[in-house]
C-alpha positions in Angstrom: -113.9 -8.8 -127.6 -112.8 -11.0 -124.9 -112.8 -14.2 -126.3 -115.7 -17.6 -125.8 -115.1 -20.0 -123.1 -114.5 -23.5 -124.7 -117.6 -24.8 -123.4 -119.7 -22.6 -124.4 -118.1 -23.5 -128.1 -121.4 -25.1 -129.8 -121.5 -29.2 -130.2 -120.9 -28.7 -134.2 -117.9 -26.9 -134.0 -116.5 -29.0 -131.1 -117.2 -32.4 -133.5 -115.5 -30.7 -136.3 -112.0 -30.1 -134.4 -113.2 -34.0 -132.5 -112.7 -35.8 -136.1 -109.2 -33.3 -137.5 -108.1 -34.7 -134.4 -109.0 -38.2 -134.6 -108.8 -38.6 -138.6 -105.0 -39.9 -137.6 -106.0 -42.7 -136.3 -109.1 -43.8 -137.3 -109.6 -46.9 -140.2 -111.4 -44.4 -143.4 -114.0 -46.1 -143.1 -114.7 -45.9 -139.3 -113.9 -42.0 -140.1 -116.8 -42.1 -143.1 -119.0 -43.7 -140.7 -118.7 -41.2 -137.7 -119.1 -38.4 -140.3 -122.3 -39.9 -142.0 -123.7 -40.0 -137.8 -122.8 -36.5 -136.7 -124.2 -35.3 -139.9 -127.2 -37.1 -140.0 -128.2 -38.4 -136.0 -126.3 -35.9 -133.9 -125.9 -32.2 -134.9 -129.5 -31.4 -136.7 -131.2 -32.2 -132.9 -128.2 -31.6 -131.2 -125.3 -29.7 -133.0 -126.3 -26.3 -131.6 -125.8 -26.4 -127.8 -123.3 -25.4 -126.1 -121.2 -28.6 -124.6 -122.1 -27.6 -121.0 -125.8 -27.2 -122.0 -125.8 -31.5 -123.0 -127.5 -32.7 -119.7 -128.6 -36.5 -119.1 -132.4 -34.9 -119.3 -131.6 -33.7 -123.1 -129.6 -36.2 -124.4 -132.2 -38.7 -122.9 -135.2 -37.3 -125.2 -132.6 -37.2 -128.0 -132.0 -40.8 -128.0 -136.0 -41.5 -128.1 -136.3 -39.1 -130.9 -133.7 -41.0 -132.9 -135.3 -44.1 -132.0 -138.5 -42.7 -133.6 -136.8 -41.1 -136.6 -137.9 -42.7 -140.1 -135.7 -45.1 -141.9 -135.0 -45.2 -145.3 -137.3 -47.6 -146.8 -139.4 -47.4 -144.0 -140.4 -48.0 -140.6 -137.3 -46.4 -137.6 -134.3 -46.3 -136.8 -132.7 -49.6 -135.5 -132.4 -50.2 -132.2 -128.3 -50.8 -133.4 -128.0 -46.9 -135.3 -129.2 -45.3 -132.5 -126.9 -47.5 -130.4 -123.9 -46.4 -133.1 -124.8 -42.5 -133.1 -124.9 -42.9 -129.2 -121.0 -44.7 -129.1 -120.5 -41.6 -131.6 -121.0 -38.9 -129.1 -120.1 -40.7 -125.5 -116.8 -41.5 -127.4 -116.6 -37.0 -128.2 -117.6 -36.4 -124.8 -115.1 -38.9 -122.9 -112.7 -37.0 -125.2 -114.1 -33.4 -123.8 -114.2 -34.2 -120.3 -110.2 -35.6 -120.7 -109.4 -32.0 -121.9 -111.1 -30.6 -119.5 -113.7 -28.5 -121.5 -116.8 -30.7 -119.6 -116.5 -31.9 -115.1 -118.0 -34.9 -116.2 -119.8 -36.7 -119.4 -123.7 -36.5 -119.1 -124.0 -39.6 -121.1 -123.4 -41.8 -117.8 -126.6 -41.4 -117.0 -128.2 -42.0 -120.5 -129.7 -45.3 -121.0 -130.2 -46.4 -125.0 -132.8 -47.8 -127.3 -135.3 -50.8 -126.4 -135.4 -53.5 -128.6 -135.2 -57.1 -128.7 -132.0 -58.7 -129.6 -130.5 -58.2 -133.6 -130.2 -62.0 -135.3 -128.6 -62.2 -138.0 -130.5 -62.4 -141.1 -129.4 -65.8 -143.1 -131.0 -68.0 -145.9 -131.6 -71.6 -145.6 -130.2 -74.5 -147.9 -133.2 -74.9 -150.2 -132.5 -71.1 -150.8 -129.2 -70.8 -151.8 -129.6 -73.8 -154.2 -132.4 -71.2 -155.5 -129.8 -68.7 -155.7 -127.2 -70.9 -157.1 -129.6 -71.9 -159.7 -130.6 -68.5 -160.7 -126.7 -67.1 -160.4 -125.7 -69.0 -163.4 -126.7 -66.5 -166.1 -125.8 -63.5 -164.3 -122.5 -61.8 -164.4 -122.2 -61.2 -160.7 -124.0 -64.2 -160.0 -120.6 -65.9 -158.9 -119.8 -63.8 -156.5 -122.7 -64.5 -154.5 -122.8 -67.5 -154.5 -118.9 -67.6 -153.3 -120.0 -65.1 -150.7 -122.5 -67.4 -149.0 -119.7 -70.4 -149.7 -116.8 -68.6 -147.6 -118.5 -66.5 -145.9 -116.3 -64.1 -146.6 -117.1 -60.4 -146.3 -118.2 -58.4 -149.5 -114.8 -56.1 -149.0 -113.1 -59.2 -148.6 -114.3 -60.6 -152.0 -114.2 -57.5 -153.8 -110.6 -57.4 -153.1 -109.1 -61.5 -153.6 -107.0 -61.5 -156.2 -105.9 -64.8 -158.5 -102.6 -65.2 -156.8 -104.3 -65.5 -153.6 -105.9 -68.5 -154.8 -104.5 -71.9 -154.6 -107.2 -73.8 -156.6 -104.7 -77.3 -156.7 -105.0 -77.1 -153.3 -108.3 -75.9 -152.6 -107.5 -72.9 -150.0 -107.0 -69.0 -150.6 -105.6 -66.0 -148.4 -107.3 -63.4 -147.1 -105.2 -60.5 -147.1 -107.1 -57.6 -148.0 -110.6 -55.9 -147.6 -111.7 -53.2 -150.2 -113.5 -49.8 -148.7 -115.6 -47.1 -150.2 -114.3 -43.8 -149.0 -116.0 -40.5 -150.3 -117.6 -42.6 -153.1 -114.1 -44.4 -154.5 -113.5 -47.9 -153.6 -109.8 -48.3 -152.1 -107.8 -51.4 -150.7 -106.9 -51.6 -147.0 -106.0 -54.4 -144.4 -108.8 -56.6 -143.0 -111.2 -55.2 -140.2 -109.4 -56.9 -137.7 -105.6 -59.0 -137.2 -107.9 -62.4 -137.2 -108.9 -61.1 -140.7 -105.7 -62.0 -142.4 -106.5 -65.7 -142.5 -106.3 -68.6 -144.8 -109.8 -71.1 -145.5 -110.1 -74.2 -146.6 -112.7 -73.9 -150.1 -115.2 -76.8 -150.7 -115.2 -78.5 -154.1 -118.4 -76.5 -155.2 -116.3 -73.5 -155.1 -113.2 -74.7 -157.0 -115.6 -75.6 -159.3 -116.8 -72.2 -158.9 -113.8 -70.3 -159.0 -112.6 -71.9 -162.2 -115.8 -71.1 -164.0 -115.3 -67.5 -162.9 -111.8 -67.0 -163.8 -113.1 -68.5 -167.7 -116.1 -66.0 -167.9 -113.4 -63.4 -167.3 -111.4 -65.0 -170.4 -114.5 -64.9 -172.1 -114.8 -60.9 -171.1 -110.8 -60.8 -172.4 -110.3 -59.8 -168.3 -108.2 -62.7 -168.2 -105.3 -60.6 -167.4 -106.7 -58.8 -164.7 -105.8 -59.5 -161.2 -108.8 -59.4 -159.3 -111.2 -62.1 -158.9 -114.3 -60.0 -159.1 -114.0 -57.2 -161.3 -116.0 -55.0 -162.3 -116.6 -54.9 -166.3 -114.1 -52.2 -166.6 -111.4 -54.6 -164.8 -110.8 -52.1 -162.1 -112.0 -53.1 -158.6 -116.3 -53.4 -158.2 -118.3 -51.0 -156.9 -120.0 -52.0 -153.1 -123.1 -49.9 -155.0 -123.0 -51.7 -157.6 -123.0 -55.3 -156.8 -125.9 -54.1 -153.6 -128.1 -53.3 -156.7 -127.1 -56.6 -158.7 -128.3 -58.9 -155.7 -131.7 -56.5 -155.5 -132.0 -57.6 -158.2 -130.8 -61.3 -157.9 -133.3 -61.8 -155.1 -135.6 -60.6 -157.0 -134.9 -63.3 -159.8 -135.0 -66.0 -157.7 -137.8 -65.0 -155.7 -135.7 -64.9 -152.1 -136.2 -62.7 -149.2 -134.2 -59.7 -149.9 -131.4 -59.4 -147.2 -128.4 -57.0 -147.0 -124.8 -58.6 -148.8 -123.6 -59.3 -145.2 -126.9 -62.3 -144.7 -124.8 -64.1 -147.0 -122.1 -64.5 -144.9 -124.2 -65.1 -141.9 -125.6 -68.4 -144.1 -122.3 -70.0 -144.2 -121.6 -69.9 -140.5 -125.4 -70.4 -140.0 -125.0 -74.2 -142.4 -121.4 -74.6 -140.7 -123.0 -74.6 -137.1 -126.0 -76.9 -138.7 -123.6 -79.3 -140.1 -121.4 -79.4 -136.6 -118.8 -77.4 -136.9 -117.5 -76.3 -133.9 -117.0 -72.0 -132.5 -113.2 -71.9 -133.0 -112.9 -73.2 -136.0 -116.2 -71.1 -137.6 -114.4 -67.9 -135.6 -111.6 -69.1 -137.4 -113.1 -69.6 -140.5 -114.9 -65.6 -140.4 -111.9 -63.9 -138.7 -113.8 -63.0 -135.9 -111.1 -62.0 -133.0 -112.5 -64.5 -130.7 -114.8 -67.3 -130.8 -117.1 -65.6 -128.2 -118.2 -63.4 -130.9 -118.9 -66.0 -132.7 -121.3 -67.4 -130.0 -122.9 -64.3 -129.5 -123.8 -63.1 -132.8 -125.1 -66.7 -133.8 -126.2 -67.4 -130.3 -129.9 -68.3 -132.2 -128.3 -70.8 -134.7 -126.6 -72.2 -131.2 -129.9 -72.9 -129.4 -131.6 -74.2 -132.7 -128.9 -77.1 -133.4 -128.7 -78.2 -129.6 -132.6 -78.3 -129.6 -132.2 -80.4 -132.7 -129.4 -82.8 -131.2 -131.6 -82.7 -127.9 -134.8 -84.3 -130.1 -132.2 -86.3 -132.2 -130.8 -88.3 -128.8 -134.3 -89.1 -128.0 -135.7 -89.9 -131.4 -132.2 -92.8 -130.3 -133.2 -93.4 -126.9 -136.3 -94.5 -128.1 -135.6 -96.3 -130.7 -132.8 -98.7 -128.5 -135.0 -98.7 -125.7 -136.6 -102.3 -125.8 -139.3 -104.5 -122.9 -137.6 -105.7 -120.3 -133.9 -104.1 -121.3 -132.9 -100.1 -119.8 -133.0 -97.6 -122.1 
């Protein structure tokens, strides 16, 4: 029986081999996301097609269908998810082109989903005050208050150890990140090189951490190195953290956003307080201030308008008849 030409191999088979080839160079979380995108959003519609049958028209139809796919919790998939799935397939087909399995990448003429710019969800100062009040009597409440006060990613907070915290000098070091791989929490490096950083702590956060240490001692977890461990003293599951966060939002009467909204809240409040973009980028562990400015462009616009309003009020108050304003 003659060997099947490589170009006629079904896309699902090619993607399986492609992931195996890329597994050594991808971060575990990235690899996990690639697998999920391929399993849920690419293979069901396109997996049976051969590589050479992936035309721009067929891929554009797939993008449109994907944008209408029901999402968990109602509504359709977000433009961000659709764009991510497109990026995974585009990358895989670029590699197929490089290997000589395709003459051209059909994605070069495919447009992404329409949709407005995604605004980072965050909470107001009044809302985080309500959050802190509701969190006082909840086991993981200190974690959620800590997240908005520091802007750490949830994985960075879960991985934080007491040896990384200097309460005497009101600072901490971000040295590791906890990620979920195959349903199990493991320790890894921060998301980017810029994620390795030292940040200053507010007095309120120092007090919160002292209370957290006392709580852990009361739970007989005082010898556990983790700042926010599970009840068993192990790495906290992100799923359990998310479940506790949902319950706290309901108890506090807050709109329910994902845990990442607490990180956005810290950045937004810093901008409103007049902290510069470069300082915020370093605090958050962003690779560049340009990324910070892009993510929080809507907050920057609001602060610029407020600055203009205050300047206008100042000029009105200093203007006198017969004197230049």
